[in-house]
C-alpha positions as MATLAB code, in Angstrom:
seq = 'MRHRPALVSAATLLAVVTVPQAAAEDLPERFTLTGVVRDFKERSVEAGHPDFEKAPDSGFGLYCGNIARDLDADGKPVFLGGGRKVSWQAWANDGGNWFTIAPHMFDPSIDQYPASFGPYDSGGVTSAESFSQWFRDVPGLNLSRTLSIDLVRQADGLYVFDSATVEPYASIGGFFPIDDELYGNSPGTPHHNYHFTVEIAAEFIYDENAGQVFTFTGDDDVYVFINGRLVIDLGGVHGVTSQSVLVDRLGLEDGQAYHFKFFFAERHRTQSNFRVTTNMLLEGSDGQTITAAYD';
ca = [
    -118.111  153.338   74.922;
    -119.444  152.032   71.631;
    -122.666  150.062   71.703;
    -123.388  147.200   69.362;
    -126.424  147.545   67.100;
    -129.649  146.377   68.673;
    -130.754  142.910   67.608;
    -133.563  143.357   65.091;
    -135.329  141.091   62.647;
    -134.165  140.529   59.082;
    -137.374  142.160   57.894;
    -136.501  145.315   59.823;
    -132.955  145.312   58.495;
    -134.181  145.016   54.915;
    -136.953  147.569   55.251;
    -134.422  150.209   54.190;
    -133.722  148.404   50.896;
    -136.270  149.381   48.284;
    -136.601  149.545   44.523;
    -137.326  152.948   42.908;
    -140.944  153.107   41.744;
    -139.992  153.712   38.112;
    -137.866  150.579   38.098;
    -140.425  148.560   40.062;
    -143.045  149.088   37.367;
    -140.891  147.088   34.948;
    -140.211  144.189   37.321;
    -142.140  140.900   37.344;
    -144.532  140.150   40.176;
    -142.630  136.959   40.973;
    -139.851  134.730   39.766;
    -139.093  131.045   40.280;
    -135.830  129.443   41.318;
    -135.431  125.752   40.536;
    -132.779  123.486   41.967;
    -132.308  120.037   43.436;
    -133.261  118.686   46.841;
    -131.245  115.664   48.028;
    -132.560  113.372   50.739;
    -130.337  111.580   53.273;
    -130.843  109.094   56.073;
    -129.683  110.125   59.521;
    -126.422  108.789   60.889;
    -127.957  106.296   63.354;
    -129.612  104.083   60.711;
    -128.233  101.712   58.077;
    -126.711  103.637   55.132;
    -127.125  106.833   57.134;
    -124.935  109.831   56.470;
    -122.506  110.689   59.318;
    -123.226  114.447   59.211;
    -127.009  114.286   59.636;
    -128.028  114.400   63.311;
    -124.397  114.974   64.269;
    -124.037  117.633   66.967;
    -120.932  119.846   66.816;
    -118.398  119.053   69.527;
    -118.804  122.586   70.931;
    -122.578  122.409   70.943;
    -125.286  123.625   68.612;
    -124.691  127.048   67.119;
    -123.320  129.040   64.201;
    -119.903  127.988   62.870;
    -118.035  130.026   60.269;
    -114.763  129.628   58.427;
    -114.950  125.905   57.688;
    -115.728  126.358   53.985;
    -113.284  127.467   51.285;
    -113.847  130.954   49.893;
    -114.000  129.582   46.321;
    -116.018  126.817   44.667;
    -114.266  123.747   43.297;
    -113.988  122.785   39.613;
    -117.479  121.228   39.771;
    -119.014  124.405   41.176;
    -119.436  122.867   44.658;
    -118.385  124.191   48.075;
    -115.299  122.644   49.689;
    -114.848  121.797   53.358;
    -111.475  122.848   54.783;
    -112.083  122.860   58.537;
    -110.383  125.289   60.864;
    -113.595  127.192   61.507;
    -114.870  128.515   64.817;
    -118.097  128.858   66.733;
    -119.475  132.391   66.420;
    -120.441  134.138   69.638;
    -121.510  137.382   67.961;
    -121.988  137.965   64.254;
    -120.254  140.706   62.301;
    -122.319  143.735   61.293;
    -122.007  145.775   58.098;
    -122.802  149.470   58.084;
    -124.401  150.441   54.777;
    -125.031  154.169   54.986;
    -126.279  153.940   58.547;
    -128.270  150.743   57.966;
    -127.018  147.570   59.643;
    -126.865  144.013   58.339;
    -125.405  140.852   59.882;
    -122.744  139.517   57.516;
    -120.284  136.643   57.175;
    -117.248  137.345   59.380;
    -114.829  137.306   56.451;
    -116.907  140.005   54.697;
    -116.288  142.505   57.506;
    -114.534  145.677   56.302;
    -112.827  147.527   59.174;
    -112.565  150.682   57.081;
    -116.377  150.902   56.962;
    -117.781  148.702   59.720;
    -117.443  148.945   63.475;
    -118.544  145.586   64.834;
    -116.549  142.467   63.860;
    -117.602  138.972   64.843;
    -116.450  137.394   68.080;
    -115.572  133.715   68.281;
    -115.546  130.710   70.568;
    -113.791  127.363   70.088;
    -112.386  125.954   66.869;
    -114.842  123.352   65.598;
    -115.914  121.700   62.336;
    -119.567  122.534   63.002;
    -120.733  118.931   62.983;
    -119.041  117.941   59.718;
    -117.200  114.622   59.871;
    -114.722  115.199   57.051;
    -114.124  116.850   53.698;
    -115.267  113.622   52.044;
    -118.554  113.469   53.943;
    -119.248  117.135   53.164;
    -118.549  116.597   49.457;
    -121.544  114.244   49.353;
    -124.054  116.865   50.501;
    -124.491  118.442   47.077;
    -123.716  115.526   44.771;
    -125.853  112.574   43.726;
    -124.336  109.528   45.440;
    -126.074  106.209   44.686;
    -126.956  104.361   47.857;
    -126.391  107.444   50.036;
    -128.948  109.987   48.815;
    -131.958  110.378   46.552;
    -132.974  113.583   44.804;
    -135.586  115.425   42.806;
    -136.089  118.923   41.488;
    -137.446  121.662   43.744;
    -138.846  125.102   42.900;
    -139.518  128.122   45.090;
    -141.374  131.288   44.083;
    -140.172  134.698   45.243;
    -143.006  137.233   45.253;
    -142.486  140.980   44.933;
    -143.709  142.990   47.914;
    -144.969  146.581   47.987;
    -141.463  147.854   48.797;
    -139.983  146.086   45.754;
    -138.335  143.252   47.686;
    -138.813  139.650   46.584;
    -139.594  137.217   49.396;
    -140.005  133.492   49.916;
    -140.863  132.621   53.521;
    -141.707  129.094   54.637;
    -143.584  130.587   57.599;
    -146.196  132.143   55.305;
    -146.102  130.154   52.027;
    -148.182  127.013   51.632;
    -147.879  124.123   52.100;
    -145.040  124.942   54.492;
    -146.988  127.320   56.719;
    -149.614  124.671   57.447;
    -147.129  121.898   58.235;
    -144.952  124.055   60.467;
    -141.743  124.472   58.492;
    -139.739  124.026   55.325;
    -140.228  120.317   54.644;
    -140.337  119.985   50.833;
    -139.970  116.187   50.718;
    -142.255  114.971   53.494;
    -143.331  111.381   52.724;
    -141.024  111.311   49.670;
    -137.687  109.742   48.672;
    -136.360  108.094   51.861;
    -139.469  109.177   53.767;
    -139.962  110.883   57.091;
    -137.853  110.597   60.201;
    -139.406  108.641   63.084;
    -140.986  110.492   65.966;
    -143.151  113.579   66.397;
    -143.384  116.014   64.636;
    -143.297  113.547   61.734;
    -141.255  115.165   58.949;
    -138.413  114.425   56.570;
    -135.689  116.412   58.342;
    -132.484  115.398   56.549;
    -131.889  116.966   53.154;
    -129.952  119.557   51.190;
    -130.972  122.091   48.537;
    -128.787  123.431   45.729;
    -129.835  126.296   43.435;
    -127.891  127.953   40.616;
    -128.958  131.257   39.051;
    -127.646  134.393   37.376;
    -128.297  138.097   37.865;
    -127.328  141.421   36.341;
    -125.366  143.651   38.682;
    -126.836  147.160   38.976;
    -124.566  149.595   40.803;
    -127.476  151.964   41.422;
    -129.888  149.431   42.943;
    -128.270  148.725   46.309;
    -128.608  145.005   45.675;
    -128.774  142.759   48.710;
    -129.541  139.113   49.427;
    -130.516  137.834   52.875;
    -131.152  134.331   54.127;
    -132.850  133.650   57.457;
    -133.236  130.112   58.731;
    -131.499  126.877   59.688;
    -129.240  124.896   59.358;
    -126.147  125.327   57.122;
    -126.373  127.870   54.272;
    -123.585  128.930   51.908;
    -124.061  131.492   49.132;
    -121.510  132.209   46.417;
    -121.550  135.133   43.978;
    -119.148  135.060   41.062;
    -117.623  131.965   42.669;
    -116.895  133.774   45.951;
    -118.303  132.828   49.344;
    -120.495  135.704   50.558;
    -122.808  134.067   53.142;
    -121.397  131.553   55.640;
    -124.044  130.122   57.969;
    -122.436  126.819   58.884;
    -123.272  124.478   61.710;
    -126.424  123.128   63.329;
    -128.273  126.106   64.734;
    -131.604  127.828   65.202;
    -132.961  130.597   62.992;
    -130.050  132.846   61.990;
    -129.639  135.587   59.362;
    -126.848  136.834   57.123;
    -126.848  139.285   54.226;
    -124.527  140.109   51.381;
    -124.274  143.711   50.164;
    -123.508  143.208   46.492;
    -121.946  146.637   46.005;
    -118.978  145.452   48.079;
    -117.991  142.666   45.688;
    -116.213  144.755   43.037;
    -118.556  143.707   40.228;
    -118.937  145.486   36.906;
    -122.166  147.395   36.322;
    -124.491  145.769   33.789;
    -122.651  142.443   33.696;
    -124.166  139.011   34.421;
    -122.833  136.991   37.356;
    -123.340  133.490   38.710;
    -125.242  132.982   41.962;
    -125.100  129.659   43.808;
    -127.052  128.728   46.916;
    -126.448  125.694   49.153;
    -128.690  124.705   52.085;
    -128.647  121.765   54.504;
    -131.285  120.691   57.020;
    -129.500  118.302   59.385;
    -131.354  118.189   62.688;
    -134.782  117.888   64.233;
    -136.959  119.689   65.209;
    -137.229  122.834   63.064;
    -136.695  123.807   59.443;
    -137.000  127.474   58.504;
    -136.257  129.042   55.140;
    -136.689  132.734   54.292;
    -135.090  134.506   51.336;
    -135.333  138.272   50.890;
    -133.705  140.138   48.020;
    -134.046  142.952   45.498;
    -131.926  141.009   42.984;
    -133.771  139.606   39.978;
    -132.378  136.066   39.887;
    -132.855  133.900   36.815;
    -132.264  130.173   36.490;
    -128.870  129.315   35.075;
    -128.494  126.976   32.097;
    -125.043  126.117   33.392;
    -126.170  124.192   36.480;
    -124.017  121.171   37.230;
    -126.733  119.392   39.212;
    -128.970  116.548   38.145;
    -131.986  114.860   39.684;
    -131.522  111.173   40.452;
    -134.461  109.037   41.501;
    -134.492  105.630   43.135;
];
């Protein structure tokens, strides 16, 4: 009988991904990604958004398959519905090293452990229209400002941003970049601004010899697109969850530049965790279609 891979941390999974020393000497110590954070009010208050503090009908958890595989003409993700609750994530086998991956990225010719699913469910999204507002400036519904995160190169060559260790987030107990800003904090204790999205656009050069990988670990919804294709699908309202994309599987051309787009939503009390780990050198894209709108 086959046994599924043991559940291990994202850090353990990525420990096998390193940068050759010769190449590492030429890499920067850190790089900065800048995007937009959009603040929303929760659904129970006046002018609140229906998707924030909305529990999925099938309960909290990971939901995949609700988002289109391609971005729309504005470079935004599209909600289709028809997704399902995930009971067990798919695993990719990369030369004997295992990574949790989006179910649609599973390759049966290489991998042994596909995802298993529960009920069909939208993952706490009211409609395609409500979802389309997550990553757009909508007067009267959200407020926004720019947001930057620094990824710092580790001894093994991986770049990491981790809200559990980076200030001010480590001291306040989570990834809360707009506490006391924009619409302000949610009522109750802990007292944080829990309802927001983050959108980041960047570019990178594909290197077929580098074993490039990108991993997100956290909550809630996260969608990553490379070259316009959905490669990480962490939908729903859930606890800390990880997915990776193994870039070598995407059929890219060595030495060419490709677009990278990252979409994050924090929709529910009481946690907000945000960890990025990668050996890709991501650079801010001049072609971002996002703007910061202030009240």
